[in-house]
mmCIF file of the N, C-alpha and C atoms, coordinates in Angstrom:
data_MODEL
# 
_entry.id   MODEL 
# 
loop_
_atom_site.group_PDB 
_atom_site.id 
_atom_site.type_symbol 
_atom_site.label_atom_id 
_atom_site.label_alt_id 
_atom_site.label_comp_id 
_atom_site.label_asym_id 
_atom_site.label_entity_id 
_atom_site.label_seq_id 
_atom_site.pdbx_PDB_ins_code 
_atom_site.Cartn_x 
_atom_site.Cartn_y 
_atom_site.Cartn_z 
_atom_site.occupancy 
_atom_site.B_iso_or_equiv 
_atom_site.pdbx_formal_charge 
_atom_site.auth_seq_id 
_atom_site.auth_comp_id 
_atom_site.auth_asym_id 
_atom_site.auth_atom_id 
_atom_site.pdbx_PDB_model_num 
ATOM 1   N N  . UNK A 1 1  ? 4.958   29.379  -5.771  1.00 0.00 ? 1  UNK A N  1 
ATOM 2   C CA . UNK A 1 1  ? 4.033   28.204  -6.196  1.00 0.00 ? 1  UNK A CA 1 
ATOM 3   C C  . UNK A 1 1  ? 2.883   28.776  -6.779  1.00 0.00 ? 1  UNK A C  1 
ATOM 4   N N  . UNK A 1 2  ? 2.397   28.341  -7.878  1.00 0.00 ? 2  UNK A N  1 
ATOM 5   C CA . UNK A 1 2  ? 1.161   28.927  -8.463  1.00 0.00 ? 2  UNK A CA 1 
ATOM 6   C C  . UNK A 1 2  ? -0.064  28.018  -7.919  1.00 0.00 ? 2  UNK A C  1 
ATOM 7   N N  . UNK A 1 3  ? -1.251  28.554  -8.192  1.00 0.00 ? 3  UNK A N  1 
ATOM 8   C CA . UNK A 1 3  ? -2.423  27.791  -7.699  1.00 0.00 ? 3  UNK A CA 1 
ATOM 9   C C  . UNK A 1 3  ? -2.523  26.574  -8.576  1.00 0.00 ? 3  UNK A C  1 
ATOM 10  N N  . UNK A 1 4  ? -2.131  26.516  -9.834  1.00 0.00 ? 4  UNK A N  1 
ATOM 11  C CA . UNK A 1 4  ? -2.283  25.255  -10.648 1.00 0.00 ? 4  UNK A CA 1 
ATOM 12  C C  . UNK A 1 4  ? -1.259  24.147  -10.034 1.00 0.00 ? 4  UNK A C  1 
ATOM 13  N N  . UNK A 1 5  ? -0.097  24.587  -9.545  1.00 0.00 ? 5  UNK A N  1 
ATOM 14  C CA . UNK A 1 5  ? 0.822   23.580  -9.096  1.00 0.00 ? 5  UNK A CA 1 
ATOM 15  C C  . UNK A 1 5  ? 0.330   23.150  -7.787  1.00 0.00 ? 5  UNK A C  1 
ATOM 16  N N  . UNK A 1 6  ? -0.311  23.986  -6.894  1.00 0.00 ? 6  UNK A N  1 
ATOM 17  C CA . UNK A 1 6  ? -0.681  23.580  -5.623  1.00 0.00 ? 6  UNK A CA 1 
ATOM 18  C C  . UNK A 1 6  ? -1.841  22.660  -5.695  1.00 0.00 ? 6  UNK A C  1 
ATOM 19  N N  . UNK A 1 7  ? -2.692  22.749  -6.709  1.00 0.00 ? 7  UNK A N  1 
ATOM 20  C CA . UNK A 1 7  ? -3.911  21.773  -6.764  1.00 0.00 ? 7  UNK A CA 1 
ATOM 21  C C  . UNK A 1 7  ? -3.673  20.571  -7.628  1.00 0.00 ? 7  UNK A C  1 
ATOM 22  N N  . UNK A 1 8  ? -2.381  20.445  -8.234  1.00 0.00 ? 8  UNK A N  1 
ATOM 23  C CA . UNK A 1 8  ? -2.158  19.222  -8.970  1.00 0.00 ? 8  UNK A CA 1 
ATOM 24  C C  . UNK A 1 8  ? -1.985  18.084  -8.048  1.00 0.00 ? 8  UNK A C  1 
ATOM 25  N N  . UNK A 1 9  ? -2.545  16.983  -8.429  1.00 0.00 ? 9  UNK A N  1 
ATOM 26  C CA . UNK A 1 9  ? -2.259  15.838  -7.678  1.00 0.00 ? 9  UNK A CA 1 
ATOM 27  C C  . UNK A 1 9  ? -1.269  14.897  -8.376  1.00 0.00 ? 9  UNK A C  1 
ATOM 28  N N  . UNK A 1 10 ? -0.378  14.468  -7.415  1.00 0.00 ? 10 UNK A N  1 
ATOM 29  C CA . UNK A 1 10 ? 0.642   13.493  -7.962  1.00 0.00 ? 10 UNK A CA 1 
ATOM 30  C C  . UNK A 1 10 ? 0.049   12.085  -8.062  1.00 0.00 ? 10 UNK A C  1 
ATOM 31  N N  . UNK A 1 11 ? 0.173   11.475  -9.286  1.00 0.00 ? 11 UNK A N  1 
ATOM 32  C CA . UNK A 1 11 ? -0.356  10.111  -9.458  1.00 0.00 ? 11 UNK A CA 1 
ATOM 33  C C  . UNK A 1 11 ? 0.496   9.243   -8.728  1.00 0.00 ? 11 UNK A C  1 
ATOM 34  N N  . UNK A 1 12 ? -0.120  8.373   -7.972  1.00 0.00 ? 12 UNK A N  1 
ATOM 35  C CA . UNK A 1 12 ? 0.489   7.367   -7.191  1.00 0.00 ? 12 UNK A CA 1 
ATOM 36  C C  . UNK A 1 12 ? 0.114   5.914   -7.551  1.00 0.00 ? 12 UNK A C  1 
ATOM 37  N N  . UNK A 1 13 ? 0.940   4.914   -7.443  1.00 0.00 ? 13 UNK A N  1 
ATOM 38  C CA . UNK A 1 13 ? 0.622   3.560   -7.832  1.00 0.00 ? 13 UNK A CA 1 
ATOM 39  C C  . UNK A 1 13 ? 0.717   2.697   -6.623  1.00 0.00 ? 13 UNK A C  1 
ATOM 40  N N  . UNK A 1 14 ? -0.016  1.680   -6.645  1.00 0.00 ? 14 UNK A N  1 
ATOM 41  C CA . UNK A 1 14 ? -0.042  0.747   -5.458  1.00 0.00 ? 14 UNK A CA 1 
ATOM 42  C C  . UNK A 1 14 ? 0.397   -0.675  -5.967  1.00 0.00 ? 14 UNK A C  1 
ATOM 43  N N  . UNK A 1 15 ? 1.567   -1.091  -5.518  1.00 0.00 ? 15 UNK A N  1 
ATOM 44  C CA . UNK A 1 15 ? 2.121   -2.454  -5.843  1.00 0.00 ? 15 UNK A CA 1 
ATOM 45  C C  . UNK A 1 15 ? 1.849   -3.420  -4.703  1.00 0.00 ? 15 UNK A C  1 
ATOM 46  N N  . UNK A 1 16 ? 1.286   -4.497  -5.066  1.00 0.00 ? 16 UNK A N  1 
ATOM 47  C CA . UNK A 1 16 ? 1.033   -5.607  -4.039  1.00 0.00 ? 16 UNK A CA 1 
ATOM 48  C C  . UNK A 1 16 ? 1.565   -6.886  -4.626  1.00 0.00 ? 16 UNK A C  1 
ATOM 49  N N  . UNK A 1 17 ? 2.071   -7.615  -3.624  1.00 0.00 ? 17 UNK A N  1 
ATOM 50  C CA . UNK A 1 17 ? 2.469   -8.955  -3.851  1.00 0.00 ? 17 UNK A CA 1 
ATOM 51  C C  . UNK A 1 17 ? 1.535   -9.912  -3.146  1.00 0.00 ? 17 UNK A C  1 
ATOM 52  N N  . UNK A 1 18 ? 0.949   -10.918 -3.998  1.00 0.00 ? 18 UNK A N  1 
ATOM 53  C CA . UNK A 1 18 ? -0.045  -11.831 -3.456  1.00 0.00 ? 18 UNK A CA 1 
ATOM 54  C C  . UNK A 1 18 ? 0.451   -13.200 -3.380  1.00 0.00 ? 18 UNK A C  1 
ATOM 55  N N  . UNK A 1 19 ? 0.143   -13.804 -2.217  1.00 0.00 ? 19 UNK A N  1 
ATOM 56  C CA . UNK A 1 19 ? 0.284   -15.235 -1.966  1.00 0.00 ? 19 UNK A CA 1 
ATOM 57  C C  . UNK A 1 19 ? -1.014  -15.786 -1.912  1.00 0.00 ? 19 UNK A C  1 
ATOM 58  N N  . UNK A 1 20 ? -1.606  -16.245 -2.950  1.00 0.00 ? 20 UNK A N  1 
ATOM 59  C CA . UNK A 1 20 ? -2.987  -16.792 -3.119  1.00 0.00 ? 20 UNK A CA 1 
ATOM 60  C C  . UNK A 1 20 ? -3.843  -15.470 -3.006  1.00 0.00 ? 20 UNK A C  1 
ATOM 61  N N  . UNK A 1 21 ? -4.730  -15.559 -2.027  1.00 0.00 ? 21 UNK A N  1 
ATOM 62  C CA . UNK A 1 21 ? -5.719  -14.423 -1.844  1.00 0.00 ? 21 UNK A CA 1 
ATOM 63  C C  . UNK A 1 21 ? -5.135  -13.371 -0.782  1.00 0.00 ? 21 UNK A C  1 
ATOM 64  N N  . UNK A 1 22 ? -3.951  -13.628 -0.202  1.00 0.00 ? 22 UNK A N  1 
ATOM 65  C CA . UNK A 1 22 ? -3.323  -12.781 0.846   1.00 0.00 ? 22 UNK A CA 1 
ATOM 66  C C  . UNK A 1 22 ? -2.251  -11.824 0.377   1.00 0.00 ? 22 UNK A C  1 
ATOM 67  N N  . UNK A 1 23 ? -2.330  -10.652 0.685   1.00 0.00 ? 23 UNK A N  1 
ATOM 68  C CA . UNK A 1 23 ? -1.242  -9.670  0.344   1.00 0.00 ? 23 UNK A CA 1 
ATOM 69  C C  . UNK A 1 23 ? -0.208  -9.752  1.297   1.00 0.00 ? 23 UNK A C  1 
ATOM 70  N N  . UNK A 1 24 ? 1.048   -10.044 0.809   1.00 0.00 ? 24 UNK A N  1 
ATOM 71  C CA . UNK A 1 24 ? 2.182   -10.167 1.629   1.00 0.00 ? 24 UNK A CA 1 
ATOM 72  C C  . UNK A 1 24 ? 3.136   -9.009  1.606   1.00 0.00 ? 24 UNK A C  1 
ATOM 73  N N  . UNK A 1 25 ? 2.874   -8.012  0.580   1.00 0.00 ? 25 UNK A N  1 
ATOM 74  C CA . UNK A 1 25 ? 3.625   -6.793  0.471   1.00 0.00 ? 25 UNK A CA 1 
ATOM 75  C C  . UNK A 1 25 ? 2.717   -5.784  -0.187  1.00 0.00 ? 25 UNK A C  1 
ATOM 76  N N  . UNK A 1 26 ? 2.845   -4.607  0.372   1.00 0.00 ? 26 UNK A N  1 
ATOM 77  C CA . UNK A 1 26 ? 1.923   -3.462  -0.159  1.00 0.00 ? 26 UNK A CA 1 
ATOM 78  C C  . UNK A 1 26 ? 2.853   -2.183  -0.135  1.00 0.00 ? 26 UNK A C  1 
ATOM 79  N N  . UNK A 1 27 ? 2.946   -1.622  -1.332  1.00 0.00 ? 27 UNK A N  1 
ATOM 80  C CA . UNK A 1 27 ? 3.980   -0.417  -1.528  1.00 0.00 ? 27 UNK A CA 1 
ATOM 81  C C  . UNK A 1 27 ? 3.193   0.579   -2.344  1.00 0.00 ? 27 UNK A C  1 
ATOM 82  N N  . UNK A 1 28 ? 3.319   1.874   -1.869  1.00 0.00 ? 28 UNK A N  1 
ATOM 83  C CA . UNK A 1 28 ? 2.719   2.935   -2.657  1.00 0.00 ? 28 UNK A CA 1 
ATOM 84  C C  . UNK A 1 28 ? 3.771   3.937   -3.027  1.00 0.00 ? 28 UNK A C  1 
ATOM 85  N N  . UNK A 1 29 ? 3.839   4.275   -4.284  1.00 0.00 ? 29 UNK A N  1 
ATOM 86  C CA . UNK A 1 29 ? 4.930   5.228   -4.689  1.00 0.00 ? 29 UNK A CA 1 
ATOM 87  C C  . UNK A 1 29 ? 4.428   5.925   -6.110  1.00 0.00 ? 29 UNK A C  1 
ATOM 88  N N  . UNK A 1 30 ? 5.336   6.757   -6.501  1.00 0.00 ? 30 UNK A N  1 
ATOM 89  C CA . UNK A 1 30 ? 5.152   7.549   -7.860  1.00 0.00 ? 30 UNK A CA 1 
ATOM 90  C C  . UNK A 1 30 ? 5.406   6.415   -8.944  1.00 0.00 ? 30 UNK A C  1 
ATOM 91  N N  . UNK A 1 31 ? 4.766   6.587   -10.068 1.00 0.00 ? 31 UNK A N  1 
ATOM 92  C CA . UNK A 1 31 ? 4.774   5.578   -11.167 1.00 0.00 ? 31 UNK A CA 1 
ATOM 93  C C  . UNK A 1 31 ? 6.151   4.985   -11.404 1.00 0.00 ? 31 UNK A C  1 
ATOM 94  N N  . UNK A 1 32 ? 7.180   5.701   -11.497 1.00 0.00 ? 32 UNK A N  1 
ATOM 95  C CA . UNK A 1 32 ? 8.547   5.293   -11.909 1.00 0.00 ? 32 UNK A CA 1 
ATOM 96  C C  . UNK A 1 32 ? 9.053   4.331   -10.794 1.00 0.00 ? 32 UNK A C  1 
ATOM 97  N N  . UNK A 1 33 ? 8.971   4.689   -9.434  1.00 0.00 ? 33 UNK A N  1 
ATOM 98  C CA . UNK A 1 33 ? 9.405   3.903   -8.423  1.00 0.00 ? 33 UNK A CA 1 
ATOM 99  C C  . UNK A 1 33 ? 8.545   2.719   -8.259  1.00 0.00 ? 33 UNK A C  1 
ATOM 100 N N  . UNK A 1 34 ? 7.322   2.890   -8.420  1.00 0.00 ? 34 UNK A N  1 
ATOM 101 C CA . UNK A 1 34 ? 6.413   1.710   -8.369  1.00 0.00 ? 34 UNK A CA 1 
ATOM 102 C C  . UNK A 1 34 ? 6.705   0.606   -9.323  1.00 0.00 ? 34 UNK A C  1 
ATOM 103 N N  . UNK A 1 35 ? 7.001   0.928   -10.536 1.00 0.00 ? 35 UNK A N  1 
ATOM 104 C CA . UNK A 1 35 ? 7.461   0.019   -11.546 1.00 0.00 ? 35 UNK A CA 1 
ATOM 105 C C  . UNK A 1 35 ? 8.658   -0.708  -11.295 1.00 0.00 ? 35 UNK A C  1 
ATOM 106 N N  . UNK A 1 36 ? 9.588   0.134   -10.739 1.00 0.00 ? 36 UNK A N  1 
ATOM 107 C CA . UNK A 1 36 ? 10.996  -0.597  -10.280 1.00 0.00 ? 36 UNK A CA 1 
ATOM 108 C C  . UNK A 1 36 ? 10.731  -1.510  -9.267  1.00 0.00 ? 36 UNK A C  1 
ATOM 109 N N  . UNK A 1 37 ? 9.859   -1.146  -8.313  1.00 0.00 ? 37 UNK A N  1 
ATOM 110 C CA . UNK A 1 37 ? 9.523   -2.225  -7.089  1.00 0.00 ? 37 UNK A CA 1 
ATOM 111 C C  . UNK A 1 37 ? 8.868   -3.397  -7.606  1.00 0.00 ? 37 UNK A C  1 
ATOM 112 N N  . UNK A 1 38 ? 7.831   -3.190  -8.546  1.00 0.00 ? 38 UNK A N  1 
ATOM 113 C CA . UNK A 1 38 ? 7.100   -4.262  -9.119  1.00 0.00 ? 38 UNK A CA 1 
ATOM 114 C C  . UNK A 1 38 ? 8.134   -5.269  -9.835  1.00 0.00 ? 38 UNK A C  1 
ATOM 115 N N  . UNK A 1 39 ? 8.983   -4.742  -10.637 1.00 0.00 ? 39 UNK A N  1 
ATOM 116 C CA . UNK A 1 39 ? 9.957   -5.499  -11.252 1.00 0.00 ? 39 UNK A CA 1 
ATOM 117 C C  . UNK A 1 39 ? 10.782  -6.293  -10.336 1.00 0.00 ? 39 UNK A C  1 
ATOM 118 N N  . UNK A 1 40 ? 11.269  -5.590  -9.190  1.00 0.00 ? 40 UNK A N  1 
ATOM 119 C CA . UNK A 1 40 ? 12.182  -6.386  -8.321  1.00 0.00 ? 40 UNK A CA 1 
ATOM 120 C C  . UNK A 1 40 ? 11.405  -7.388  -7.603  1.00 0.00 ? 40 UNK A C  1 
ATOM 121 N N  . UNK A 1 41 ? 10.080  -7.079  -7.181  1.00 0.00 ? 41 UNK A N  1 
ATOM 122 C CA . UNK A 1 41 ? 9.319   -8.132  -6.436  1.00 0.00 ? 41 UNK A CA 1 
ATOM 123 C C  . UNK A 1 41 ? 8.958   -9.269  -7.423  1.00 0.00 ? 41 UNK A C  1 
ATOM 124 N N  . UNK A 1 42 ? 8.842   -9.137  -8.626  1.00 0.00 ? 42 UNK A N  1 
ATOM 125 C CA . UNK A 1 42 ? 8.536   -10.148 -9.657  1.00 0.00 ? 42 UNK A CA 1 
ATOM 126 C C  . UNK A 1 42 ? 9.736   -11.036 -9.665  1.00 0.00 ? 42 UNK A C  1 
ATOM 127 N N  . UNK A 1 43 ? 10.944  -10.479 -9.690  1.00 0.00 ? 43 UNK A N  1 
ATOM 128 C CA . UNK A 1 43 ? 12.163  -11.332 -9.642  1.00 0.00 ? 43 UNK A CA 1 
ATOM 129 C C  . UNK A 1 43 ? 12.345  -12.080 -8.426  1.00 0.00 ? 43 UNK A C  1 
ATOM 130 N N  . UNK A 1 44 ? 12.117  -11.438 -7.293  1.00 0.00 ? 44 UNK A N  1 
ATOM 131 C CA . UNK A 1 44 ? 12.326  -11.890 -5.998  1.00 0.00 ? 44 UNK A CA 1 
ATOM 132 C C  . UNK A 1 44 ? 11.278  -13.054 -5.575  1.00 0.00 ? 44 UNK A C  1 
ATOM 133 N N  . UNK A 1 45 ? 9.981   -12.854 -6.048  1.00 0.00 ? 45 UNK A N  1 
ATOM 134 C CA . UNK A 1 45 ? 8.899   -13.776 -5.794  1.00 0.00 ? 45 UNK A CA 1 
ATOM 135 C C  . UNK A 1 45 ? 8.391   -14.268 -7.060  1.00 0.00 ? 45 UNK A C  1 
ATOM 136 N N  . UNK A 1 46 ? 9.213   -15.079 -7.849  1.00 0.00 ? 46 UNK A N  1 
ATOM 137 C CA . UNK A 1 46 ? 8.927   -15.326 -9.203  1.00 0.00 ? 46 UNK A CA 1 
ATOM 138 C C  . UNK A 1 46 ? 7.552   -16.126 -9.389  1.00 0.00 ? 46 UNK A C  1 
ATOM 139 N N  . UNK A 1 47 ? 7.183   -16.866 -8.405  1.00 0.00 ? 47 UNK A N  1 
ATOM 140 C CA . UNK A 1 47 ? 5.980   -17.595 -8.570  1.00 0.00 ? 47 UNK A CA 1 
ATOM 141 C C  . UNK A 1 47 ? 4.681   -16.949 -8.093  1.00 0.00 ? 47 UNK A C  1 
ATOM 142 N N  . UNK A 1 48 ? 4.787   -15.721 -7.491  1.00 0.00 ? 48 UNK A N  1 
ATOM 143 C CA . UNK A 1 48 ? 3.622   -15.080 -7.015  1.00 0.00 ? 48 UNK A CA 1 
ATOM 144 C C  . UNK A 1 48 ? 3.209   -13.994 -7.891  1.00 0.00 ? 48 UNK A C  1 
ATOM 145 N N  . UNK A 1 49 ? 1.917   -13.591 -7.671  1.00 0.00 ? 49 UNK A N  1 
ATOM 146 C CA . UNK A 1 49 ? 1.301   -12.545 -8.531  1.00 0.00 ? 49 UNK A CA 1 
ATOM 147 C C  . UNK A 1 49 ? 1.704   -11.141 -7.906  1.00 0.00 ? 49 UNK A C  1 
ATOM 148 N N  . UNK A 1 50 ? 2.127   -10.262 -8.844  1.00 0.00 ? 50 UNK A N  1 
ATOM 149 C CA . UNK A 1 50 ? 2.462   -8.976  -8.423  1.00 0.00 ? 50 UNK A CA 1 
ATOM 150 C C  . UNK A 1 50 ? 1.600   -7.958  -9.321  1.00 0.00 ? 50 UNK A C  1 
ATOM 151 N N  . UNK A 1 51 ? 0.775   -7.110  -8.545  1.00 0.00 ? 51 UNK A N  1 
ATOM 152 C CA . UNK A 1 51 ? 0.012   -6.120  -9.159  1.00 0.00 ? 51 UNK A CA 1 
ATOM 153 C C  . UNK A 1 51 ? 0.490   -4.686  -9.035  1.00 0.00 ? 51 UNK A C  1 
ATOM 154 N N  . UNK A 1 52 ? 0.226   -3.787  -10.131 1.00 0.00 ? 52 UNK A N  1 
ATOM 155 C CA . UNK A 1 52 ? 0.637   -2.487  -10.002 1.00 0.00 ? 52 UNK A CA 1 
ATOM 156 C C  . UNK A 1 52 ? -0.559  -1.680  -10.547 1.00 0.00 ? 52 UNK A C  1 
ATOM 157 N N  . UNK A 1 53 ? -1.355  -1.163  -9.513  1.00 0.00 ? 53 UNK A N  1 
ATOM 158 C CA . UNK A 1 53 ? -2.596  -0.439  -9.889  1.00 0.00 ? 53 UNK A CA 1 
ATOM 159 C C  . UNK A 1 53 ? -2.562  1.016   -9.424  1.00 0.00 ? 53 UNK A C  1 
ATOM 160 N N  . UNK A 1 54 ? -3.424  1.854   -10.137 1.00 0.00 ? 54 UNK A N  1 
ATOM 161 C CA . UNK A 1 54 ? -3.389  3.265   -9.593  1.00 0.00 ? 54 UNK A CA 1 
ATOM 162 C C  . UNK A 1 54 ? -4.010  3.318   -8.248  1.00 0.00 ? 54 UNK A C  1 
ATOM 163 N N  . UNK A 1 55 ? -3.603  4.132   -7.501  1.00 0.00 ? 55 UNK A N  1 
ATOM 164 C CA . UNK A 1 55 ? -4.272  4.387   -6.149  1.00 0.00 ? 55 UNK A CA 1 
ATOM 165 C C  . UNK A 1 55 ? -5.616  5.021   -6.252  1.00 0.00 ? 55 UNK A C  1 
ATOM 166 N N  . UNK A 1 56 ? -6.552  4.641   -5.474  1.00 0.00 ? 56 UNK A N  1 
ATOM 167 C CA . UNK A 1 56 ? -7.822  5.365   -5.543  1.00 0.00 ? 56 UNK A CA 1 
ATOM 168 C C  . UNK A 1 56 ? -7.602  6.815   -5.153  1.00 0.00 ? 56 UNK A C  1 
ATOM 169 N N  . UNK A 1 57 ? -8.555  7.702   -5.738  1.00 0.00 ? 57 UNK A N  1 
ATOM 170 C CA . UNK A 1 57 ? -8.399  9.191   -5.430  1.00 0.00 ? 57 UNK A CA 1 
ATOM 171 C C  . UNK A 1 57 ? -8.855  9.407   -3.911  1.00 0.00 ? 57 UNK A C  1 
ATOM 172 N N  . UNK A 1 58 ? -9.799  8.630   -3.359  1.00 0.00 ? 58 UNK A N  1 
ATOM 173 C CA . UNK A 1 58 ? -10.145 8.773   -2.029  1.00 0.00 ? 58 UNK A CA 1 
ATOM 174 C C  . UNK A 1 58 ? -10.017 7.461   -1.394  1.00 0.00 ? 58 UNK A C  1 
ATOM 175 N N  . UNK A 1 59 ? -8.881  7.347   -0.534  1.00 0.00 ? 59 UNK A N  1 
ATOM 176 C CA . UNK A 1 59 ? -8.579  6.041   0.076   1.00 0.00 ? 59 UNK A CA 1 
ATOM 177 C C  . UNK A 1 59 ? -9.205  6.050   1.461   1.00 0.00 ? 59 UNK A C  1 
ATOM 178 N N  . UNK A 1 60 ? -9.837  4.969   1.818   1.00 0.00 ? 60 UNK A N  1 
ATOM 179 C CA . UNK A 1 60 ? -10.418 4.745   3.133   1.00 0.00 ? 60 UNK A CA 1 
ATOM 180 C C  . UNK A 1 60 ? -9.368  4.862   4.192   1.00 0.00 ? 60 UNK A C  1 
ATOM 181 N N  . UNK A 1 61 ? -9.540  5.630   5.306   1.00 0.00 ? 61 UNK A N  1 
ATOM 182 C CA . UNK A 1 61 ? -8.620  5.596   6.392   1.00 0.00 ? 61 UNK A CA 1 
ATOM 183 C C  . UNK A 1 61 ? -8.667  4.227   7.115   1.00 0.00 ? 61 UNK A C  1 
ATOM 184 N N  . UNK A 1 62 ? -7.506  3.842   7.573   1.00 0.00 ? 62 UNK A N  1 
ATOM 185 C CA . UNK A 1 62 ? -7.484  2.443   8.286   1.00 0.00 ? 62 UNK A CA 1 
ATOM 186 C C  . UNK A 1 62 ? -8.376  2.575   9.524   1.00 0.00 ? 62 UNK A C  1 
ATOM 187 N N  . UNK A 1 63 ? -8.817  1.449   9.997   1.00 0.00 ? 63 UNK A N  1 
ATOM 188 C CA . UNK A 1 63 ? -9.552  1.289   11.249  1.00 0.00 ? 63 UNK A CA 1 
ATOM 189 C C  . UNK A 1 63 ? -8.611  1.685   12.367  1.00 0.00 ? 63 UNK A C  1 
ATOM 190 N N  . UNK A 1 64 ? -9.149  2.290   13.388  1.00 0.00 ? 64 UNK A N  1 
ATOM 191 C CA . UNK A 1 64 ? -8.287  2.710   14.479  1.00 0.00 ? 64 UNK A CA 1 
ATOM 192 C C  . UNK A 1 64 ? -7.830  1.519   15.240  1.00 0.00 ? 64 UNK A C  1 
ATOM 193 N N  . UNK A 1 65 ? -6.619  1.535   15.911  1.00 0.00 ? 65 UNK A N  1 
ATOM 194 C CA . UNK A 1 65 ? -6.021  0.654   16.734  1.00 0.00 ? 65 UNK A CA 1 
ATOM 195 C C  . UNK A 1 65 ? -6.913  0.382   17.894  1.00 0.00 ? 65 UNK A C  1 
ATOM 196 N N  . UNK A 1 66 ? -6.885  -0.805  18.433  1.00 0.00 ? 66 UNK A N  1 
ATOM 197 C CA . UNK A 1 66 ? -7.628  -1.009  19.720  1.00 0.00 ? 66 UNK A CA 1 
ATOM 198 C C  . UNK A 1 66 ? -6.901  -0.392  20.864  1.00 0.00 ? 66 UNK A C  1 
ATOM 199 N N  . UNK A 1 67 ? -7.607  -0.104  21.928  1.00 0.00 ? 67 UNK A N  1 
ATOM 200 C CA . UNK A 1 67 ? -7.066  0.478   23.052  1.00 0.00 ? 67 UNK A CA 1 
ATOM 201 C C  . UNK A 1 67 ? -5.903  -0.400  23.560  1.00 0.00 ? 67 UNK A C  1 
ATOM 202 N N  . UNK A 1 68 ? -5.205  0.185   24.594  1.00 0.00 ? 68 UNK A N  1 
ATOM 203 C CA . UNK A 1 68 ? -4.170  -0.497  25.189  1.00 0.00 ? 68 UNK A CA 1 
ATOM 204 C C  . UNK A 1 68 ? -4.502  -1.854  25.853  1.00 0.00 ? 68 UNK A C  1 
ATOM 205 N N  . UNK A 1 69 ? -5.733  -1.676  26.599  1.00 0.00 ? 69 UNK A N  1 
ATOM 206 C CA . UNK A 1 69 ? -6.156  -2.932  27.294  1.00 0.00 ? 69 UNK A CA 1 
ATOM 207 C C  . UNK A 1 69 ? -6.942  -3.724  26.387  1.00 0.00 ? 69 UNK A C  1 
ATOM 208 N N  . UNK A 1 70 ? -6.655  -4.959  26.125  1.00 0.00 ? 70 UNK A N  1 
ATOM 209 C CA . UNK A 1 70 ? -7.314  -5.821  25.266  1.00 0.00 ? 70 UNK A CA 1 
ATOM 210 C C  . UNK A 1 70 ? -8.515  -6.583  26.095  1.00 0.00 ? 70 UNK A C  1 
ATOM 211 N N  . UNK A 1 71 ? -8.452  -6.565  27.399  1.00 0.00 ? 71 UNK A N  1 
ATOM 212 C CA . UNK A 1 71 ? -9.490  -7.182  28.193  1.00 0.00 ? 71 UNK A CA 1 
ATOM 213 C C  . UNK A 1 71 ? -9.578  -6.410  29.513  1.00 0.00 ? 71 UNK A C  1 
ATOM 214 N N  . UNK A 1 72 ? -10.763 -6.613  30.168  1.00 0.00 ? 72 UNK A N  1 
ATOM 215 C CA . UNK A 1 72 ? -10.950 -5.821  31.373  1.00 0.00 ? 72 UNK A CA 1 
ATOM 216 C C  . UNK A 1 72 ? -10.455 -6.515  32.725  1.00 0.00 ? 72 UNK A C  1 
ATOM 217 N N  . UNK A 1 73 ? -10.218 -7.759  32.659  1.00 0.00 ? 73 UNK A N  1 
ATOM 218 C CA . UNK A 1 73 ? -9.662  -8.478  33.879  1.00 0.00 ? 73 UNK A CA 1 
ATOM 219 C C  . UNK A 1 73 ? -8.197  -8.744  33.737  1.00 0.00 ? 73 UNK A C  1 
ATOM 220 N N  . UNK A 1 74 ? -7.409  -8.226  34.571  1.00 0.00 ? 74 UNK A N  1 
ATOM 221 C CA . UNK A 1 74 ? -5.984  -8.420  34.636  1.00 0.00 ? 74 UNK A CA 1 
ATOM 222 C C  . UNK A 1 74 ? -5.528  -9.832  34.816  1.00 0.00 ? 74 UNK A C  1 
ATOM 223 N N  . UNK A 1 75 ? -4.603  -10.380 34.156  1.00 0.00 ? 75 UNK A N  1 
ATOM 224 C CA . UNK A 1 75 ? -4.114  -11.743 34.466  1.00 0.00 ? 75 UNK A CA 1 
ATOM 225 C C  . UNK A 1 75 ? -3.540  -11.893 35.906  1.00 0.00 ? 75 UNK A C  1 
ATOM 226 N N  . UNK A 1 76 ? -3.643  -13.094 36.464  1.00 0.00 ? 76 UNK A N  1 
ATOM 227 C CA . UNK A 1 76 ? -3.180  -13.300 37.884  1.00 0.00 ? 76 UNK A CA 1 
ATOM 228 C C  . UNK A 1 76 ? -1.766  -13.817 37.863  1.00 0.00 ? 76 UNK A C  1 
# 
């Protein structure tokens, strides 16, 4: 593998299906697969908005999950 190949970034697309202002499906893939997914979701959810956007170069990490204990007092 050459240095140029190692440093190339693969373009990714983000496909989302929207129900009003709520995202009900979120899919990330290479452009060809993302386009196929967007077409399939457009047919499946004909009345909903489907977006196919480029992925941001620096994506924020998700918030950490809460600890196992959701409260300090055990139920009786």
